All heavy atoms as a GROMACS GRO file, in nm:
protein
  634
    1MET      N    1   8.411   8.683   5.236
    1MET     CA    2   8.393   8.786   5.337
    1MET      C    3   8.306   8.729   5.447
    1MET      O    4   8.197   8.679   5.423
    1MET     CB    5   8.329   8.905   5.270
    1MET     CG    6   8.296   9.015   5.363
    1MET     SD    7   8.240   9.150   5.260
    1MET     CE    8   8.180   9.257   5.376
    2ILE      N    9   8.356   8.738   5.570
    2ILE     CA   10   8.282   8.686   5.685
    2ILE      C   11   8.210   8.804   5.751
    2ILE      O   12   8.271   8.906   5.784
    2ILE     CB   13   8.378   8.619   5.787
    2ILE    CG1   14   8.445   8.502   5.720
    2ILE    CG2   15   8.302   8.579   5.910
    2ILE    CD1   16   8.550   8.434   5.806
    3VAL      N   17   8.083   8.787   5.770
    3VAL     CA   18   8.003   8.890   5.833
    3VAL      C   19   7.962   8.838   5.971
    3VAL      O   20   7.903   8.730   5.981
    3VAL     CB   21   7.880   8.924   5.749
    3VAL    CG1   22   7.791   9.026   5.820
    3VAL    CG2   23   7.921   8.975   5.612
    4SER      N   24   7.994   8.914   6.074
    4SER     CA   25   7.954   8.878   6.210
    4SER      C   26   7.838   8.963   6.252
    4SER      O   27   7.839   9.086   6.231
    4SER     CB   28   8.068   8.900   6.307
    4SER     OG   29   8.179   8.825   6.271
    5ARG      N   30   7.744   8.899   6.310
    5ARG     CA   31   7.630   8.975   6.364
    5ARG      C   32   7.644   8.983   6.515
    5ARG      O   33   7.680   8.886   6.582
    5ARG     CB   34   7.498   8.905   6.331
    5ARG     CG   35   7.459   8.923   6.188
    5ARG     CD   36   7.319   8.873   6.164
    5ARG     NE   37   7.229   8.923   6.269
    5ARG     CZ   38   7.106   8.880   6.286
    5ARG    NH1   39   7.059   8.785   6.210
    5ARG    NH2   40   7.029   8.928   6.380
    6ILE      N   41   7.619   9.099   6.564
    6ILE     CA   42   7.618   9.117   6.709
    6ILE      C   43   7.472   9.106   6.751
    6ILE      O   44   7.393   9.196   6.731
    6ILE     CB   45   7.680   9.251   6.750
    6ILE    CG1   46   7.823   9.259   6.700
    6ILE    CG2   47   7.669   9.272   6.898
    6ILE    CD1   48   7.890   9.389   6.725
    7THR      N   49   7.442   8.994   6.811
    7THR     CA   50   7.304   8.966   6.850
    7THR      C   51   7.277   9.017   6.991
    7THR      O   52   7.371   9.036   7.068
    7THR     CB   53   7.277   8.816   6.843
    7THR    OG1   54   7.359   8.753   6.941
    7THR    CG2   55   7.307   8.759   6.706
    8PRO      N   56   7.153   9.037   7.024
    8PRO     CA   57   7.119   9.077   7.162
    8PRO      C   58   7.169   8.975   7.265
    8PRO      O   59   7.214   9.014   7.374
    8PRO     CB   60   6.966   9.086   7.162
    8PRO     CG   61   6.932   9.114   7.019
    8PRO     CD   62   7.035   9.041   6.937
    9ASN      N   63   7.167   8.846   7.232
    9ASN     CA   64   7.220   8.745   7.323
    9ASN      C   65   7.369   8.761   7.346
    9ASN      O   66   7.419   8.743   7.457
    9ASN     CB   67   7.189   8.604   7.272
    9ASN     CG   68   7.045   8.565   7.292
    9ASN    OD1   69   6.976   8.625   7.374
    9ASN    ND2   70   7.002   8.466   7.217
   10LEU      N   71   7.442   8.793   7.241
   10LEU     CA   72   7.586   8.815   7.251
   10LEU      C   73   7.615   8.936   7.339
   10LEU      O   74   7.705   8.933   7.424
   10LEU     CB   75   7.649   8.833   7.112
   10LEU     CG   76   7.800   8.848   7.107
   10LEU    CD1   77   7.868   8.726   7.161
   10LEU    CD2   78   7.844   8.877   6.966
   11ILE      N   79   7.542   9.044   7.320
   11ILE     CA   80   7.560   9.164   7.402
   11ILE      C   81   7.529   9.134   7.549
   11ILE      O   82   7.606   9.171   7.637
   11ILE     CB   83   7.470   9.278   7.350
   11ILE    CG1   84   7.517   9.323   7.212
   11ILE    CG2   85   7.468   9.394   7.449
   11ILE    CD1   86   7.422   9.420   7.143
   12ALA      N   87   7.421   9.064   7.574
   12ALA     CA   88   7.382   9.029   7.712
   12ALA      C   89   7.486   8.939   7.776
   12ALA      O   90   7.524   8.958   7.891
   12ALA     CB   91   7.245   8.964   7.714
   13SER      N   92   7.534   8.840   7.700
   13SER     CA   93   7.633   8.747   7.754
   13SER      C   94   7.763   8.820   7.790
   13SER      O   95   7.818   8.801   7.896
   13SER     CB   96   7.661   8.638   7.650
   13SER     OG   97   7.763   8.554   7.694
   14ARG      N   98   7.810   8.907   7.700
   14ARG     CA   99   7.932   8.981   7.725
   14ARG      C  100   7.916   9.077   7.842
   14ARG      O  101   8.007   9.092   7.924
   14ARG     CB  102   7.973   9.057   7.597
   14ARG     CG  103   8.106   9.123   7.603
   14ARG     CD  104   8.214   9.020   7.614
   14ARG     NE  105   8.308   9.062   7.716
   14ARG     CZ  106   8.411   8.994   7.757
   14ARG    NH1  107   8.435   8.876   7.707
   14ARG    NH2  108   8.491   9.038   7.848
   15THR      N  109   7.800   9.138   7.853
   15THR     CA  110   7.773   9.229   7.964
   15THR      C  111   7.777   9.154   8.096
   15THR      O  112   7.835   9.202   8.193
   15THR     CB  113   7.637   9.298   7.944
   15THR    OG1  114   7.640   9.371   7.820
   15THR    CG2  115   7.607   9.395   8.056
   16LEU      N  116   7.717   9.037   8.102
   16LEU     CA  117   7.718   8.957   8.225
   16LEU      C  118   7.858   8.915   8.263
   16LEU      O  119   7.895   8.917   8.381
   16LEU     CB  120   7.628   8.835   8.210
   16LEU     CG  121   7.477   8.860   8.216
   16LEU    CD1  122   7.399   8.735   8.186
   16LEU    CD2  123   7.438   8.918   8.350
   17ILE      N  124   7.938   8.878   8.165
   17ILE     CA  125   8.078   8.841   8.192
   17ILE      C  126   8.152   8.960   8.252
   17ILE      O  127   8.224   8.947   8.352
   17ILE     CB  128   8.146   8.789   8.064
   17ILE    CG1  129   8.089   8.654   8.024
   17ILE    CG2  130   8.297   8.784   8.081
   17ILE    CD1  131   8.132   8.606   7.885
   18ASP      N  132   8.136   9.078   8.192
   18ASP     CA  133   8.203   9.198   8.242
   18ASP      C  134   8.158   9.233   8.384
   18ASP      O  135   8.240   9.269   8.468
   18ASP     CB  136   8.180   9.316   8.147
   18ASP     CG  137   8.249   9.301   8.013
   18ASP    OD1  138   8.343   9.219   8.005
   18ASP    OD2  139   8.210   9.369   7.917
   19ILE      N  140   8.029   9.224   8.409
   19ILE     CA  141   7.976   9.254   8.543
   19ILE      C  142   8.034   9.156   8.646
   19ILE      O  143   8.075   9.197   8.755
   19ILE     CB  144   7.822   9.251   8.544
   19ILE    CG1  145   7.769   9.372   8.467
   19ILE    CG2  146   7.768   9.248   8.685
   19ILE    CD1  147   7.618   9.368   8.444
   20ASN      N  148   8.038   9.032   8.614
   20ASN     CA  149   8.093   8.930   8.707
   20ASN      C  150   8.240   8.954   8.734
   20ASN      O  151   8.287   8.937   8.848
   20ASN     CB  152   8.069   8.790   8.654
   20ASN     CG  153   7.926   8.745   8.674
   20ASN    OD1  154   7.859   8.786   8.768
   20ASN    ND2  155   7.876   8.660   8.584
   21GLN      N  156   8.316   8.995   8.632
   21GLN     CA  157   8.458   9.024   8.654
   21GLN      C  158   8.474   9.144   8.747
   21GLN      O  159   8.561   9.143   8.835
   21GLN     CB  160   8.528   9.052   8.520
   21GLN     CG  161   8.548   8.929   8.435
   21GLN     CD  162   8.606   8.959   8.297
   21GLN    OE1  163   8.603   9.072   8.253
   21GLN    NE2  164   8.658   8.857   8.232
   22GLN      N  165   8.391   9.246   8.728
   22GLN     CA  166   8.400   9.364   8.815
   22GLN      C  167   8.357   9.331   8.958
   22GLN      O  168   8.416   9.380   9.054
   22GLN     CB  169   8.315   9.478   8.759
   22GLN     CG  170   8.367   9.534   8.628
   22GLN     CD  171   8.510   9.583   8.638
   22GLN    OE1  172   8.550   9.643   8.738
   22GLN    NE2  173   8.591   9.551   8.540
   23LEU      N  174   8.256   9.247   8.974
   23LEU     CA  175   8.215   9.204   9.107
   23LEU      C  176   8.326   9.129   9.179
   23LEU      O  177   8.347   9.144   9.299
   23LEU     CB  178   8.088   9.118   9.101
   23LEU     CG  179   7.957   9.194   9.072
   23LEU    CD1  180   7.845   9.094   9.049
   23LEU    CD2  181   7.925   9.289   9.183
   24ALA      N  182   8.398   9.046   9.106
   24ALA     CA  183   8.511   8.971   9.164
   24ALA      C  184   8.619   9.068   9.210
   24ALA      O  185   8.677   9.052   9.318
   24ALA     CB  186   8.567   8.872   9.063
   25ARG      N  187   8.647   9.171   9.130
   25ARG     CA  188   8.748   9.270   9.168
   25ARG      C  189   8.702   9.349   9.292
   25ARG      O  190   8.783   9.373   9.383
   25ARG     CB  191   8.776   9.365   9.053
   25ARG     CG  192   8.854   9.298   8.940
   25ARG     CD  193   8.887   9.395   8.830
   25ARG     NE  194   8.982   9.494   8.879
   25ARG     CZ  195   9.000   9.612   8.822
   25ARG    NH1  196   8.931   9.647   8.714
   25ARG    NH2  197   9.087   9.695   8.872
   26ILE      N  198   8.575   9.386   9.296
   26ILE     CA  199   8.524   9.459   9.412
   26ILE      C  200   8.534   9.374   9.536
   26ILE      O  201   8.574   9.422   9.644
   26ILE     CB  202   8.375   9.501   9.386
   26ILE    CG1  203   8.371   9.613   9.283
   26ILE    CG2  204   8.308   9.546   9.517
   26ILE    CD1  205   8.231   9.647   9.233
   27SER      N  206   8.500   9.246   9.524
   27SER     CA  207   8.511   9.155   9.638
   27SER      C  208   8.654   9.146   9.688
   27SER      O  209   8.680   9.146   9.810
   27SER     CB  210   8.459   9.018   9.598
   27SER     OG  211   8.474   8.926   9.702
   28GLU      N  212   8.750   9.137   9.596
   28GLU     CA  213   8.892   9.132   9.634
   28GLU      C  214   8.934   9.257   9.710
   28GLU      O  215   8.998   9.250   9.813
   28GLU     CB  216   8.976   9.115   9.508
   28GLU     CG  217   9.125   9.114   9.535
   28GLU     CD  218   9.205   9.113   9.406
   28GLU    OE1  219   9.154   9.073   9.301
   28GLU    OE2  220   9.324   9.153   9.412
   29TYR      N  221   8.893   9.373   9.661
   29TYR     CA  222   8.929   9.500   9.725
   29TYR      C  223   8.861   9.513   9.862
   29TYR      O  224   8.920   9.562   9.957
   29TYR     CB  225   8.896   9.619   9.637
   29TYR     CG  226   8.984   9.629   9.515
   29TYR    CD1  227   8.930   9.650   9.389
   29TYR    CD2  228   9.124   9.614   9.525
   29TYR    CE1  229   9.011   9.659   9.277
   29TYR    CE2  230   9.203   9.621   9.413
   29TYR     CZ  231   9.147   9.644   9.290
   29TYR     OH  232   9.228   9.652   9.179
   30GLN      N  233   8.737   9.467   9.874
   30GLN     CA  234   8.669   9.470  10.003
   30GLN      C  235   8.740   9.383  10.105
   30GLN      O  236   8.752   9.420  10.221
   30GLN     CB  237   8.522   9.426   9.987
   30GLN     CG  238   8.435   9.532   9.923
   30GLN     CD  239   8.292   9.484   9.902
   30GLN    OE1  240   8.268   9.363   9.884
   30GLN    NE2  241   8.200   9.575   9.900
   31GLU      N  242   8.786   9.267  10.059
   31GLU     CA  243   8.859   9.177  10.150
   31GLU      C  244   8.989   9.240  10.195
   31GLU      O  245   9.024   9.234  10.312
   31GLU     CB  246   8.887   9.043  10.081
   31GLU     CG  247   8.954   8.943  10.172
   31GLU     CD  248   8.978   8.809  10.104
   31GLU    OE1  249   8.985   8.805   9.978
   31GLU    OE2  250   8.989   8.710  10.176
   32ARG      N  251   9.060   9.307  10.104
   32ARG     CA  252   9.183   9.376  10.139
   32ARG      C  253   9.155   9.484  10.241
   32ARG      O  254   9.231   9.500  10.338
   32ARG     CB  255   9.248   9.437  10.016
   32ARG     CG  256   9.318   9.339   9.928
   32ARG     CD  257   9.390   9.413   9.817
   32ARG     NE  258   9.451   9.322   9.724
   32ARG     CZ  259   9.519   9.360   9.619
   32ARG    NH1  260   9.533   9.490   9.592
   32ARG    NH2  261   9.572   9.271   9.537
   33LEU      N  262   9.050   9.561  10.222
   33LEU     CA  263   9.016   9.668  10.315
   33LEU      C  264   8.975   9.611  10.451
   33LEU      O  265   9.013   9.664  10.555
   33LEU     CB  266   8.902   9.753  10.259
   33LEU     CG  267   8.939   9.849  10.149
   33LEU    CD1  268   8.815   9.911  10.087
   33LEU    CD2  269   9.031   9.959  10.201
   34ALA      N  270   8.899   9.504  10.451
   34ALA     CA  271   8.850   9.445  10.578
   34ALA      C  272   8.961   9.385  10.660
   34ALA      O  273   8.963   9.398  10.782
   34ALA     CB  274   8.744   9.340  10.547
   35THR      N  275   9.057   9.320  10.594
   35THR     CA  276   9.165   9.253  10.668
   35THR      C  277   9.284   9.345  10.688
   35THR      O  278   9.364   9.321  10.779
   35THR     CB  279   9.213   9.128  10.592
   35THR    OG1  280   9.266   9.167  10.465
   35THR    CG2  281   9.101   9.028  10.574
   36GLY      N  282   9.298   9.447  10.606
   36GLY     CA  283   9.414   9.534  10.615
   36GLY      C  284   9.538   9.468  10.556
   36GLY      O  285   9.648   9.519  10.573
   37LEU      N  286   9.520   9.356  10.488
   37LEU     CA  287   9.632   9.283  10.430
   37LEU      C  288   9.626   9.290  10.278
   37LEU      O  289   9.519   9.281  10.219
   37LEU     CB  290   9.627   9.136  10.473
   37LEU     CG  291   9.634   9.109  10.622
   37LEU    CD1  292   9.610   8.961  10.649
   37LEU    CD2  293   9.766   9.155  10.680
   38ARG      N  294   9.743   9.301  10.216
   38ARG     CA  295   9.750   9.297  10.071
   38ARG      C  296   9.741   9.154  10.019
   38ARG      O  297   9.686   9.126   9.912
   38ARG     CB  298   9.880   9.363  10.023
   38ARG     CG  299   9.890   9.377   9.871
   38ARG     CD  300  10.017   9.446   9.831
   38ARG     NE  301  10.135   9.367   9.865
   38ARG     CZ  302  10.183   9.268   9.792
   38ARG    NH1  303  10.123   9.232   9.681
   38ARG    NH2  304  10.291   9.205   9.830
   39VAL      N  305   9.799   9.060  10.096
   39VAL     CA  306   9.799   8.918  10.057
   39VAL      C  307   9.718   8.842  10.160
   39VAL      O  308   9.758   8.830  10.275
   39VAL     CB  309   9.944   8.862  10.051
   39VAL    CG1  310   9.942   8.717  10.015
   39VAL    CG2  311  10.028   8.941   9.951
   40ASN      N  312   9.603   8.792  10.119
   40ASN     CA  313   9.518   8.713  10.207
   40ASN      C  314   9.532   8.564  10.181
   40ASN      O  315   9.502   8.483  10.268
   40ASN     CB  316   9.371   8.755  10.192
   40ASN     CG  317   9.347   8.893  10.248
   40ASN    OD1  318   9.366   8.914  10.368
   40ASN    ND2  319   9.311   8.987  10.165
   41ARG      N  320   9.571   8.528  10.061
   41ARG     CA  321   9.595   8.389  10.021
   41ARG      C  322   9.722   8.384   9.940
   41ARG      O  323   9.756   8.480   9.872
   41ARG     CB  324   9.478   8.340   9.931
   41ARG     CG  325   9.351   8.314   9.998
   41ARG     CD  326   9.245   8.279   9.892
   41ARG     NE  327   9.116   8.332   9.926
   41ARG     CZ  328   9.080   8.461   9.915
   41ARG    NH1  329   9.162   8.549   9.867
   41ARG    NH2  330   8.962   8.501   9.953
   42PRO      N  331   9.789   8.272   9.942
   42PRO     CA  332   9.910   8.262   9.859
   42PRO      C  333   9.884   8.289   9.710
   42PRO      O  334   9.969   8.343   9.641
   42PRO     CB  335   9.957   8.119   9.880
   42PRO     CG  336   9.905   8.081  10.014
   42PRO     CD  337   9.773   8.155  10.026
   43SER      N  338   9.763   8.259   9.663
   43SER     CA  339   9.734   8.281   9.522
   43SER      C  340   9.722   8.432   9.489
   43SER      O  341   9.729   8.468   9.372
   43SER     CB  342   9.604   8.210   9.484
   43SER     OG  343   9.496   8.257   9.559
   44ASP      N  344   9.700   8.518   9.590
   44ASP     CA  345   9.694   8.661   9.565
   44ASP      C  346   9.827   8.714   9.512
   44ASP      O  347   9.831   8.800   9.424
   44ASP     CB  348   9.656   8.738   9.691
   44ASP     CG  349   9.514   8.710   9.737
   44ASP    OD1  350   9.434   8.659   9.655
   44ASP    OD2  351   9.482   8.741   9.853
   45ASP      N  352   9.936   8.666   9.570
   45ASP     CA  353  10.069   8.709   9.531
   45ASP      C  354  10.168   8.601   9.579
   45ASP      O  355  10.215   8.608   9.693
   45ASP     CB  356  10.103   8.844   9.594
   45ASP     CG  357  10.242   8.896   9.556
   45ASP    OD1  358  10.310   8.830   9.476
   45ASP    OD2  359  10.280   9.002   9.607
   46PRO      N  360  10.198   8.502   9.497
   46PRO     CA  361  10.283   8.392   9.540
   46PRO      C  362  10.419   8.436   9.592
   46PRO      O  363  10.467   8.385   9.693
   46PRO     CB  364  10.298   8.303   9.416
   46PRO     CG  365  10.178   8.335   9.334
   46PRO     CD  366  10.148   8.480   9.360
   47ILE      N  367  10.481   8.532   9.527
   47ILE     CA  368  10.614   8.576   9.571
   47ILE      C  369  10.600   8.652   9.704
   47ILE      O  370  10.680   8.630   9.795
   47ILE     CB  371  10.678   8.665   9.463
   47ILE    CG1  372  10.709   8.579   9.340
   47ILE    CG2  373  10.806   8.729   9.515
   47ILE    CD1  374  10.755   8.654   9.220
   48GLY      N  375  10.502   8.739   9.715
   48GLY     CA  376  10.480   8.811   9.839
   48GLY      C  377  10.447   8.718   9.954
   48GLY      O  378  10.495   8.737  10.066
   49ALA      N  379  10.369   8.615   9.927
   49ALA     CA  380  10.335   8.517  10.030
   49ALA      C  381  10.458   8.442  10.077
   49ALA      O  382  10.478   8.419  10.196
   49ALA     CB  383  10.230   8.419   9.978
   50SER      N  384  10.544   8.406   9.981
   50SER     CA  385  10.667   8.337  10.015
   50SER      C  386  10.757   8.424  10.102
   50SER      O  387  10.813   8.378  10.201
   50SER     CB  388  10.740   8.297   9.887
   50SER     OG  389  10.865   8.242   9.917
   51ARG      N  390  10.768   8.552  10.070
   51ARG     CA  391  10.848   8.643  10.149
   51ARG      C  392  10.790   8.661  10.290
   51ARG      O  393  10.863   8.667  10.387
   51ARG     CB  394  10.857   8.778  10.079
   51ARG     CG  395  10.943   8.776   9.958
   51ARG     CD  396  10.951   8.911   9.891
   51ARG     NE  397  11.036   8.906   9.770
   51ARG     CZ  398  11.035   8.995   9.677
   51ARG    NH1  399  10.956   9.100   9.685
   51ARG    NH2  400  11.114   8.981   9.573
   52ALA      N  401  10.656   8.670  10.298
   52ALA     CA  402  10.592   8.686  10.428
   52ALA      C  403  10.616   8.564  10.516
   52ALA      O  404  10.646   8.576  10.635
   52ALA     CB  405  10.443   8.708  10.409
   53ILE      N  406  10.609   8.444  10.457
   53ILE     CA  407  10.635   8.321  10.531
   53ILE      C  408  10.779   8.318  10.579
   53ILE      O  409  10.808   8.285  10.694
   53ILE     CB  410  10.600   8.197  10.447
   53ILE    CG1  411  10.449   8.188  10.427
   53ILE    CG2  412  10.655   8.067  10.511
   53ILE    CD1  413  10.404   8.087  10.325
   54GLY      N  414  10.872   8.356  10.492
   54GLY     CA  415  11.013   8.362  10.530
   54GLY      C  416  11.038   8.459  10.643
   54GLY      O  417  11.114   8.431  10.736
   55ALA      N  418  10.970   8.572  10.638
   55ALA     CA  419  10.988   8.673  10.744
   55ALA      C  420  10.930   8.620  10.876
   55ALA      O  421  10.990   8.641  10.983
   55ALA     CB  422  10.917   8.802  10.706
   56ARG      N  423  10.817   8.551  10.871
   56ARG     CA  424  10.758   8.493  10.994
   56ARG      C  425  10.850   8.389  11.053
   56ARG      O  426  10.867   8.381  11.176
   56ARG     CB  427  10.623   8.434  10.966
   56ARG     CG  428  10.515   8.537  10.947
   56ARG     CD  429  10.381   8.475  10.926
   56ARG     NE  430  10.282   8.578  10.900
   56ARG     CZ  431  10.164   8.555  10.848
   56ARG    NH1  432  10.131   8.433  10.813
   56ARG    NH2  433  10.077   8.653  10.827
   57VAL      N  434  10.910   8.306  10.969
   57VAL     CA  435  11.003   8.203  11.016
   57VAL      C  436  11.123   8.270  11.084
   57VAL      O  437  11.165   8.228  11.193
   57VAL     CB  438  11.049   8.111  10.900
   57VAL    CG1  439  11.167   8.026  10.940
   57VAL    CG2  440  10.933   8.025  10.854
   58GLN      N  441  11.177   8.376  11.021
   58GLN     CA  442  11.292   8.444  11.080
   58GLN      C  443  11.254   8.511  11.214
   58GLN      O  444  11.333   8.506  11.309
   58GLN     CB  445  11.346   8.550  10.982
   58GLN     CG  446  11.478   8.608  11.023
   58GLN     CD  447  11.586   8.503  11.036
   58GLN    OE1  448  11.605   8.418  10.950
   58GLN    NE2  449  11.663   8.509  11.144
   59LEU      N  450  11.136   8.568  11.222
   59LEU     CA  451  11.091   8.629  11.349
   59LEU      C  452  11.079   8.523  11.457
   59LEU      O  453  11.119   8.547  11.574
   59LEU     CB  454  10.957   8.698  11.330
   59LEU     CG  455  10.959   8.834  11.264
   59LEU    CD1  456  10.819   8.882  11.234
   59LEU    CD2  457  11.032   8.934  11.350
   60ALA      N  458  11.027   8.406  11.424
   60ALA     CA  459  11.015   8.299  11.523
   60ALA      C  460  11.152   8.255  11.572
   60ALA      O  461  11.173   8.232  11.692
   60ALA     CB  462  10.939   8.181  11.463
   61LYS      N  463  11.248   8.247  11.480
   61LYS     CA  464  11.386   8.209  11.519
   61LYS      C  465  11.443   8.314  11.612
   61LYS      O  466  11.506   8.280  11.714
   61LYS     CB  467  11.476   8.195  11.395
   61LYS     CG  468  11.452   8.072  11.315
   61LYS     CD  469  11.547   8.068  11.196
   61LYS     CE  470  11.525   7.948  11.109
   61LYS     NZ  471  11.615   7.948  10.992
   62ASN      N  472  11.425   8.442  11.578
   62ASN     CA  473  11.477   8.549  11.663
   62ASN      C  474  11.416   8.547  11.801
   62ASN      O  475  11.483   8.570  11.902
   62ASN     CB  476  11.455   8.684  11.597
   62ASN     CG  477  11.543   8.704  11.475
   62ASN    OD1  478  11.639   8.632  11.455
   62ASN    ND2  479  11.507   8.799  11.392
   63GLU      N  480  11.286   8.518  11.810
   63GLU     CA  481  11.220   8.509  11.939
   63GLU      C  482  11.276   8.393  12.022
   63GLU      O  483  11.295   8.406  12.143
   63GLU     CB  484  11.069   8.495  11.921
   63GLU     CG  485  11.002   8.624  11.873
   63GLU     CD  486  10.855   8.607  11.843
   63GLU    OE1  487  10.798   8.498  11.867
   63GLU    OE2  488  10.795   8.704  11.796
   64ARG      N  489  11.304   8.281  11.956
   64ARG     CA  490  11.365   8.166  12.027
   64ARG      C  491  11.502   8.204  12.078
   64ARG      O  492  11.540   8.171  12.191
   64ARG     CB  493  11.371   8.045  11.936
   64ARG     CG  494  11.244   7.965  11.930
   64ARG     CD  495  11.266   7.825  11.874
   64ARG     NE  496  11.336   7.824  11.748
   64ARG     CZ  497  11.277   7.827  11.627
   64ARG    NH1  498  11.146   7.831  11.618
   64ARG    NH2  499  11.348   7.824  11.518
   65PHE      N  500  11.583   8.270  11.993
   65PHE     CA  501  11.718   8.310  12.036
   65PHE      C  502  11.712   8.406  12.154
   65PHE      O  503  11.786   8.392  12.252
   65PHE     CB  504  11.794   8.377  11.920
   65PHE     CG  505  11.832   8.284  11.809
   65PHE    CD1  506  11.833   8.328  11.678
   65PHE    CD2  507  11.866   8.151  11.833
   65PHE    CE1  508  11.869   8.242  11.576
   65PHE    CE2  509  11.902   8.065  11.731
   65PHE     CZ  510  11.902   8.110  11.600
   66THR      N  511  11.619   8.502  12.148
   66THR     CA  512  11.605   8.597  12.258
   66THR      C  513  11.561   8.526  12.385
   66THR      O  514  11.614   8.554  12.495
   66THR     CB  515  11.500   8.705  12.221
   66THR    OG1  516  11.542   8.770  12.102
   66THR    CG2  517  11.483   8.805  12.331
   67GLY      N  518  11.468   8.433  12.373
   67GLY     CA  519  11.424   8.354  12.491
   67GLY      C  520  11.536   8.274  12.549
   67GLY      O  521  11.553   8.266  12.670
   68ASN      N  522  11.618   8.214  12.461
   68ASN     CA  523  11.732   8.135  12.509
   68ASN      C  524  11.832   8.223  12.582
   68ASN      O  525  11.887   8.184  12.686
   68ASN     CB  526  11.802   8.065  12.394
   68ASN     CG  527  11.718   7.954  12.335
   68ASN    OD1  528  11.624   7.906  12.397
   68ASN    ND2  529  11.749   7.912  12.212
   69ILE      N  530  11.858   8.343  12.531
   69ILE     CA  531  11.951   8.434  12.596
   69ILE      C  532  11.898   8.476  12.733
   69ILE      O  533  11.972   8.481  12.830
   69ILE     CB  534  11.976   8.557  12.506
   69ILE    CG1  535  12.056   8.516  12.383
   69ILE    CG2  536  12.046   8.670  12.582
   69ILE    CD1  537  12.066   8.621  12.276
   70GLU      N  538  11.767   8.507  12.740
   70GLU     CA  539  11.707   8.544  12.867
   70GLU      C  540  11.711   8.430  12.967
   70GLU      O  541  11.731   8.451  13.086
   70GLU     CB  542  11.565   8.590  12.846
   70GLU     CG  543  11.554   8.724  12.776
   70GLU     CD  544  11.411   8.761  12.734
   70GLU    OE1  545  11.320   8.680  12.756
   70GLU    OE2  546  11.395   8.873  12.681
   71ASP      N  547  11.695   8.306  12.920
   71ASP     CA  548  11.696   8.190  13.008
   71ASP      C  549  11.837   8.162  13.061
   71ASP      O  550  11.854   8.124  13.178
   71ASP     CB  551  11.646   8.066  12.936
   71ASP     CG  552  11.497   8.070  12.909
   71ASP    OD1  553  11.428   8.155  12.971
   71ASP    OD2  554  11.447   7.992  12.826
   72ILE      N  555  11.938   8.181  12.979
   72ILE     CA  556  12.076   8.148  13.020
   72ILE      C  557  12.142   8.263  13.096
   72ILE      O  558  12.240   8.241  13.168
   72ILE     CB  559  12.160   8.106  12.897
   72ILE    CG1  560  12.287   8.028  12.938
   72ILE    CG2  561  12.199   8.226  12.816
   72ILE    CD1  562  12.260   7.893  12.988
   73GLY      N  563  12.086   8.383  13.085
   73GLY     CA  564  12.145   8.499  13.151
   73GLY      C  565  12.174   8.481  13.300
   73GLY      O  566  12.287   8.503  13.347
   74PRO      N  567  12.075   8.441  13.379
   74PRO     CA  568  12.100   8.422  13.522
   74PRO      C  569  12.208   8.314  13.550
   74PRO      O  570  12.286   8.328  13.642
   74PRO     CB  571  11.966   8.379  13.578
   74PRO     CG  572  11.864   8.430  13.480
   74PRO     CD  573  11.934   8.427  13.347
   75GLN      N  574  12.210   8.211  13.469
   75GLN     CA  575  12.310   8.104  13.490
   75GLN      C  576  12.450   8.157  13.464
   75GLN      O  577  12.545   8.122  13.531
   75GLN     CB  578  12.279   7.985  13.401
   75GLN     CG  579  12.151   7.914  13.437
   75GLN     CD  580  12.117   7.806  13.336
   75GLN    OE1  581  12.194   7.771  13.250
   75GLN    NE2  582  11.996   7.748  13.350
   76LEU      N  583  12.463   8.244  13.362
   76LEU     CA  584  12.595   8.302  13.334
   76LEU      C  585  12.638   8.394  13.447
   76LEU      O  586  12.755   8.394  13.487
   76LEU     CB  587  12.589   8.380  13.201
   76LEU     CG  588  12.582   8.298  13.075
   76LEU    CD1  589  12.568   8.389  12.954
   76LEU    CD2  590  12.705   8.208  13.060
   77GLY      N  591  12.546   8.467  13.504
   77GLY     CA  592  12.578   8.554  13.617
   77GLY      C  593  12.626   8.474  13.737
   77GLY      O  594  12.721   8.511  13.806
   78ASP      N  595  12.563   8.360  13.764
   78ASP     CA  596  12.604   8.275  13.874
   78ASP      C  597  12.742   8.216  13.850
   78ASP      O  598  12.823   8.203  13.942
   78ASP     CB  599  12.503   8.162  13.895
   78ASP     CG  600  12.370   8.212  13.945
   78ASP    OD1  601  12.363   8.326  13.996
   78ASP    OD2  602  12.269   8.137  13.934
   79SER      N  603  12.774   8.177  13.727
   79SER     CA  604  12.902   8.116  13.700
   79SER      C  605  13.017   8.214  13.709
   79SER      O  606  13.131   8.180  13.736
   79SER     CB  607  12.902   8.049  13.561
   79SER     OG  608  12.890   8.146  13.460
   80GLU      N  609  12.989   8.344  13.685
   80GLU     CA  610  13.094   8.447  13.697
   80GLU      C  611  13.134   8.469  13.841
   80GLU      O  612  13.246   8.505  13.872
   80GLU     CB  613  13.047   8.578  13.636
   80GLU     CG  614  13.037   8.574  13.484
   80GLU     CD  615  12.981   8.704  13.426
   80GLU    OE1  616  12.951   8.799  13.503
   80GLU    OE2  617  12.968   8.712  13.303
   81GLN      N  618  13.042   8.443  13.934
   81GLN     CA  619  13.068   8.468  14.076
   81GLN      C  620  13.150   8.357  14.139
   81GLN      O  621  13.206   8.373  14.246
   81GLN     CB  622  12.937   8.483  14.152
   81GLN     CG  623  12.859   8.606  14.109
   81GLN     CD  624  12.722   8.611  14.173
   81GLN    OE1  625  12.686   8.522  14.250
   81GLN    NE2  626  12.646   8.713  14.141
   82ILE      N  627  13.160   8.247  14.073
   82ILE     CA  628  13.231   8.129  14.131
   82ILE      C  629  13.382   8.147  14.117
   82ILE      O  630  13.443   8.201  14.042
   82ILE     CB  631  13.186   7.999  14.063
   82ILE    CG1  632  13.042   7.977  14.091
   82ILE    CG2  633  13.270   7.883  14.110
   82ILE    CD1  634  12.982   7.855  14.024
   0.00000   0.00000   0.00000
């Protein structure tokens, strides 16, 4: 029969571990509130970060396409008059 003693050092150690874990969670929530973002680092949510990067890439492509259309528009108008 194994008898375990719960010593004051064990209680203090476990309490400190729990407090540190809660402080880390509070810090994470404060950062989310301060930035207004759910994902601040890729490690927060790797899949969400990947999707966000993909969306940003697609937005950049769309902006380039729109810019190209706006740039070529006057040239197309001139060629129709010829």
